[in-house]
TILUMPA-764885 format. One record per residue: residue in one letter; x negated, y negated, z of N, C-alpha, C in turn; residue number from 0. Coordinates in steps of 0.05 Angstrom, whole numbers, always signed. Atoms other than C-alpha are relative to their C-alpha. Layout:
REM residues N
(a (X Y Z) (X Y Z) (X Y Z) NUM);
...
//
This chain:
REM residues 132
(m (-3 -27 -10) (-598 +1058 +1033) (+27 +11 -9) 0);
(f (-25 -12 +9) (-545 +1106 +1006) (+12 +15 +24) 1);
(v (-15 -14 -22) (-493 +1130 +1056) (+22 +17 -13) 2);
(v (-21 -18 +10) (-449 +1190 +1039) (+24 -4 +18) 3);
(t (-25 +3 -14) (-378 +1175 +1059) (+17 +24 -5) 4);
(k (-19 -22 +5) (-320 +1223 +1064) (+10 -1 -28) 5);
(q (-10 +2 +27) (-295 +1196 +998) (-22 +10 -19) 6);
(s (+22 -9 +17) (-364 +1208 +966) (-2 +30 +0) 7);
(m (+2 -29 -1) (-363 +1279 +990) (+22 +12 -18) 8);
(t (-21 -9 +17) (-297 +1289 +954) (-8 -3 -29) 9);
(v (+9 +5 +27) (-326 +1258 +891) (-23 +20 -7) 10);
(a (+21 -19 +4) (-388 +1302 +898) (+11 +27 -7) 11);
(e (-12 -26 +5) (-344 +1363 +900) (+13 +0 -28) 12);
(e (-12 +2 +27) (-307 +1339 +837) (-22 +3 -21) 13);
(i (+22 -2 +19) (-374 +1332 +801) (-12 +29 +1) 14);
(k (+9 -28 -1) (-397 +1401 +826) (+19 +18 -16) 15);
(r (-20 -16 +16) (-332 +1430 +796) (-4 -5 -30) 16);
(a (+4 +7 +28) (-346 +1393 +731) (-25 +14 -11) 17);
(i (+24 -15 +7) (-416 +1424 +729) (+6 +29 -4) 18);
(e (-8 -29 +2) (-386 +1493 +741) (+16 +4 -25) 19);
(e (-16 -3 +24) (-336 +1481 +684) (-19 +0 -25) 20);
(f (+20 +1 +22) (-395 +1462 +638) (-14 +27 -3) 21);
(i (+14 -25 +1) (-433 +1525 +657) (+18 +22 -11) 22);
(k (-18 -20 +10) (-372 +1569 +645) (+5 -3 -30) 23);
(a (-4 +6 +29) (-359 +1535 +577) (-24 +8 -16) 24);
(y (+25 -6 +15) (-432 +1541 +555) (-4 +30 -1) 25);
(n (+6 -29 -1) (-439 +1613 +577) (+20 +17 -16) 26);
(s (-19 -14 +17) (-376 +1632 +539) (-1 -9 -29) 27);
(g (+3 +9 +28) (-398 +1595 +476) (+23 -17 -9) 28);
(d (-24 +17 +7) (-337 +1548 +478) (-9 -29 -5) 29);
(i (+11 +27 +8) (-363 +1487 +440) (+19 -22 +8) 30);
(d (-18 +21 -6) (-300 +1447 +450) (+0 -7 +30) 31);
(a (+0 +4 -29) (-301 +1457 +526) (-27 -13 +9) 32);
(v (+26 +13 -6) (-376 +1439 +528) (+2 -29 -6) 33);
(l (-1 +28 +8) (-364 +1375 +490) (+19 -17 +17) 34);
(a (-19 +14 -17) (-305 +1357 +535) (-13 -9 +26) 35);
(c (+14 +8 -25) (-355 +1349 +592) (-16 -26 -4) 36);
(y (+16 +24 +6) (-388 +1289 +557) (+18 -23 -8) 37);
(g (-13 +24 +9) (-366 +1218 +546) (-5 -5 -30) 38);
(d (+4 +5 +28) (-358 +1194 +474) (-25 -15 -6) 39);
(d (+24 +17 +4) (-416 +1146 +483) (-26 +14 +10) 40);
(l (+22 -16 -10) (-463 +1202 +505) (-27 -7 -14) 41);
(v (+27 +1 +10) (-538 +1192 +497) (-15 +22 +15) 42);
(k (+14 -23 -12) (-579 +1255 +508) (-30 -1 -9) 43);
(l (+29 +0 +5) (-655 +1254 +514) (-12 +27 +8) 44);
(r (+12 -26 -6) (-688 +1322 +509) (-30 +0 -3) 45);
(q (+30 -2 +1) (-761 +1340 +520) (-9 +4 -29) 46);
(g (+12 -2 +26) (-798 +1328 +455) (+18 -4 -24) 47);
(a (-19 +3 +22) (-737 +1310 +413) (+10 -29 +0) 48);
(p (-11 +27 +1) (-707 +1244 +389) (+27 -1 +15) 49);
(a (-25 +4 -14) (-647 +1215 +426) (+23 +10 -17) 50);
(e (-23 -11 +15) (-580 +1247 +407) (+25 -14 +10) 51);
(t (-26 +10 -6) (-510 +1219 +405) (+19 +24 +1) 52);
(m (-20 -21 -2) (-446 +1259 +415) (+2 +17 -25) 53);
(p (-2 -16 +25) (-440 +1280 +341) (-25 +18 -4) 54);
(e (+25 -15 +3) (-513 +1302 +341) (-1 +23 +20) 55);
(v (-1 -21 -20) (-505 +1342 +405) (+20 +21 -9) 56);
(a (-20 -19 +9) (-442 +1374 +377) (-11 +18 -22) 57);
(r (+12 -16 +21) (-479 +1397 +314) (-21 +19 +10) 58);
(r (+22 -17 -10) (-540 +1423 +351) (+11 +23 +17) 59);
(v (-10 -21 -17) (-501 +1461 +404) (+17 +21 -16) 60);
(a (-15 -18 +17) (-454 +1491 +352) (-19 +19 -15) 61);
(e (+20 -17 +14) (-515 +1516 +314) (-13 +20 +19) 62);
(v (+11 -19 -20) (-545 +1546 +378) (+20 +22 +5) 63);
(f (-20 -20 -5) (-479 +1582 +392) (+4 +19 -24) 64);
(n (-3 -16 +24) (-475 +1607 +320) (-23 +20 -3) 65);
(k (+24 -17 +4) (-546 +1636 +321) (-7 +17 +24) 66);
(s (+9 -14 -24) (-554 +1659 +394) (+22 +5 +20) 67);
(h (-15 -4 -25) (-521 +1689 +454) (-14 -18 +20) 68);
(s (+12 +21 -17) (-533 +1632 +503) (+10 +2 +29) 69);
(r (-7 +0 -28) (-535 +1628 +578) (-14 -24 +13) 70);
(v (+13 +22 -15) (-548 +1568 +623) (+4 +6 +30) 71);
(d (-2 -2 -29) (-563 +1572 +698) (-10 -27 +10) 72);
(v (+6 +27 -10) (-563 +1506 +736) (-4 +0 +30) 73);
(s (+4 +5 -29) (-591 +1486 +803) (+2 -30 +4) 74);
(n (-4 +28 -5) (-564 +1419 +825) (-12 -7 +27) 75);
(d (+14 +8 -24) (-609 +1385 +876) (+11 -24 +14) 76);
(e (-9 +26 -12) (-575 +1318 +886) (+23 -11 -16) 77);
(i (-22 +15 +12) (-511 +1281 +873) (+2 -26 +16) 78);
(l (-4 +26 -13) (-507 +1206 +888) (+23 -14 -14) 79);
(v (-24 +13 +11) (-442 +1167 +878) (+1 -29 +8) 80);
(a (-4 +29 -4) (-431 +1092 +871) (+24 -9 -16) 81);
(g (-24 +9 +14) (-360 +1075 +854) (+8 +19 -23) 82);
(e (-8 -15 +24) (-343 +1098 +783) (-23 +12 -14) 83);
(l (+25 -11 +11) (-415 +1119 +769) (-12 +20 +20) 84);
(a (+14 -19 -17) (-455 +1177 +796) (-24 +11 -16) 85);
(f (+21 -15 +14) (-519 +1214 +781) (-6 +26 +13) 86);
(t (+7 -26 -10) (-541 +1285 +788) (-29 +6 -9) 87);
(r (+27 -7 +6) (-611 +1313 +789) (-4 +29 +8) 88);
(g (+5 -28 -6) (-635 +1385 +786) (-17 +13 -22) 89);
(s (+15 -15 +21) (-662 +1439 +740) (+19 +20 -13) 90);
(f (-17 -20 +14) (-634 +1488 +690) (-18 +19 -16) 91);
(r (+14 -20 +17) (-655 +1550 +651) (+21 +8 -21) 92);
(v (-16 -9 +23) (-627 +1565 +582) (-13 +25 -11) 93);
(t (+10 -25 +12) (-635 +1636 +556) (+15 +4 -26) 94);
(l (-11 -3 +27) (-625 +1646 +481) (-9 +27 -11) 95);
(t (+6 -26 +12) (-620 +1715 +451) (+11 +0 -29) 96);
(p (-10 +2 +27) (-616 +1714 +375) (+20 +22 -7) 97);
(k (-21 -19 +8) (-553 +1747 +348) (-10 +19 -22) 98);
(a (+11 -17 +22) (-593 +1773 +288) (-22 +18 +9) 99);
(g (+22 -16 -11) (-643 +1806 +334) (-25 -16 +3) 100);
(g (+25 +15 -4) (-710 +1784 +358) (-4 -6 +29) 101);
(e (+8 +5 -27) (-743 +1759 +420) (+17 -21 +14) 102);
(t (-15 +20 -16) (-705 +1723 +475) (-18 -23 +8) 103);
(q (+15 +24 -7) (-727 +1652 +488) (+12 -11 +26) 104);
(t (-9 +13 -25) (-724 +1619 +557) (-11 -28 +1) 105);
(i (+8 +28 -2) (-725 +1544 +567) (+6 -9 +28) 106);
(d (-4 +10 -28) (-736 +1515 +637) (-5 -30 -1) 107);
(r (+2 +30 +0) (-725 +1440 +648) (+10 -11 +26) 108);
(r (-12 +17 -21) (-711 +1387 +700) (+19 -18 -14) 109);
(y (-19 +19 +13) (-652 +1341 +687) (+8 -22 +19) 110);
(l (-12 +23 -13) (-623 +1274 +707) (+23 -8 -17) 111);
(e (-24 +7 +15) (-552 +1257 +688) (+14 -23 +14) 112);
(v (-17 +22 -9) (-510 +1194 +694) (+29 +8 -7) 113);
(w (-28 -6 +3) (-435 +1207 +703) (+17 -25 +3) 114);
(r (-19 +22 -3) (-377 +1160 +694) (+28 +12 +1) 115);
(k (-28 -9 -2) (-305 +1169 +715) (+17 -14 -21) 116);
(e (-17 +10 +22) (-258 +1162 +656) (+27 +15 +1) 117);
(n (-27 -12 +1) (-183 +1174 +658) (+2 +23 +21) 118);
(g (-2 -20 -22) (-190 +1212 +724) (-20 +23 -1) 119);
(r (+20 -21 +3) (-247 +1257 +700) (-28 -11 +1) 120);
(w (+29 +7 -1) (-322 +1255 +713) (-13 +12 -25) 121);
(l (+13 -9 +25) (-361 +1258 +647) (-29 -9 +0) 122);
(v (+28 +8 +3) (-435 +1257 +631) (-2 -19 -23) 123);
(v (+3 +20 +21) (-453 +1195 +592) (-29 -5 -8) 124);
(r (+29 +1 +6) (-529 +1196 +596) (-13 +24 +13) 125);
(t (+14 -23 -11) (-573 +1256 +605) (-28 +3 -12) 126);
(m (+27 -5 +10) (-646 +1272 +599) (-12 +24 +14) 127);
(d (+14 -23 -12) (-689 +1333 +611) (-29 +0 -9) 128);
(n (+29 -3 +6) (-763 +1348 +613) (-11 +24 +14) 129);
(v (+14 -22 -13) (-812 +1401 +633) (-8 -8 +28) 130);
(g (+6 +7 -28) (-821 +1404 +708) (-28 +5 +8) 131);
//
């Protein structure tokens, strides 16, 4: 059984702030700030796509930012903390509007992320999403 302690509540708030930083970075198209939210050993599993490492995520997200005005909205449903590891679960919506014109695309997914504390910061090291 998982018990939320006062310390875990503080950690949960740190992770919530990190999620807010990611949202702000993504919505402003700041690729460096987006990538700073991930650990170097990141593994990302996206619905219908092969697993990606940090360099692959960097290339894909940079391409998205170059081609589209992007927005992400996140609903975090759960944060569980165990020492230097934590996981978050929820859903997100990405809205992509092509810069060259065209129809807006909306992507709705559920997600599960594993976080690790590194040098005083909480970073996503494993993440997966799928259709809910």
